[in-house]
N, C-alpha and C positions, 0 to 999 in steps of 0.2 A: 402550481409555482412553486418553485423549487429553489434550494440554496445548490448551485455547480461551483465547485470549488477545485480549483487544478493547483496542485503542488507541483513544481520542477526541480530536477536536482541535475546539476552537470558534473557529476562524480562519475565513477568508473561504470557506472550500470550495475544491473543484478546479474551475477553468474548465470547461464543459460542452465545448467545443473539445478539451480534451485527456485527457477522463476517459476515453475508451475507448482511449488509448494511455499511460497513467502507467505502466506496467509497462515500457515500450520504454527501450531505451538511450537516451540524451540529449535524453530530453522531458521540460520540467520546467516549472512554471507560477510559480516564483520567480524573479525578475530576480536574475542571478549565479549561478544554482543549475545544477549539473554535470548533473543529468538523471540519474544512476548511482544514489541512496541506493536509492530504490522496485525498481529493476532488480536489486542485489545483496540487498536483502531477500528478495525474490521467490527468486532464486536460491538463497539460504541454505535457505531456507524447503522449496523443492522437493527440496533435497539432502537433506531429512529425509522425505521422503514427504510434506508436508503443503500445504497451501492457503493462500492469501492472497487478501484480497478487500477492495472497497474499496466504501462508501455515503456518498455527499458531497452537502450542500445546502449553503446559507449559514449561516454561526454551527455546522456542527456534520459533522465528516467522521469517519468510523467505520473502521478497518481490522480485519477480523477473521483471525486468525490460529490455523490447526490444526493440530497438530503428533503424529501417533499416538506415545504411549510404548510402549518396548519391555515 
């Protein structure tokens, strides 16, 4: 049994040049972004033995979060 959460965004997508590093600290695709949001999200998900993944193309970015339930 697990929580399976999908978050979809219809913005410009994640640039190819940072896609493999988006969960690293201080990596941001937004001007003025701190680059901490996805790092923190990944940390919280992993603290609950879960996973977070991302698929992105222009016009559609999908984050998949799976957290096992007790």
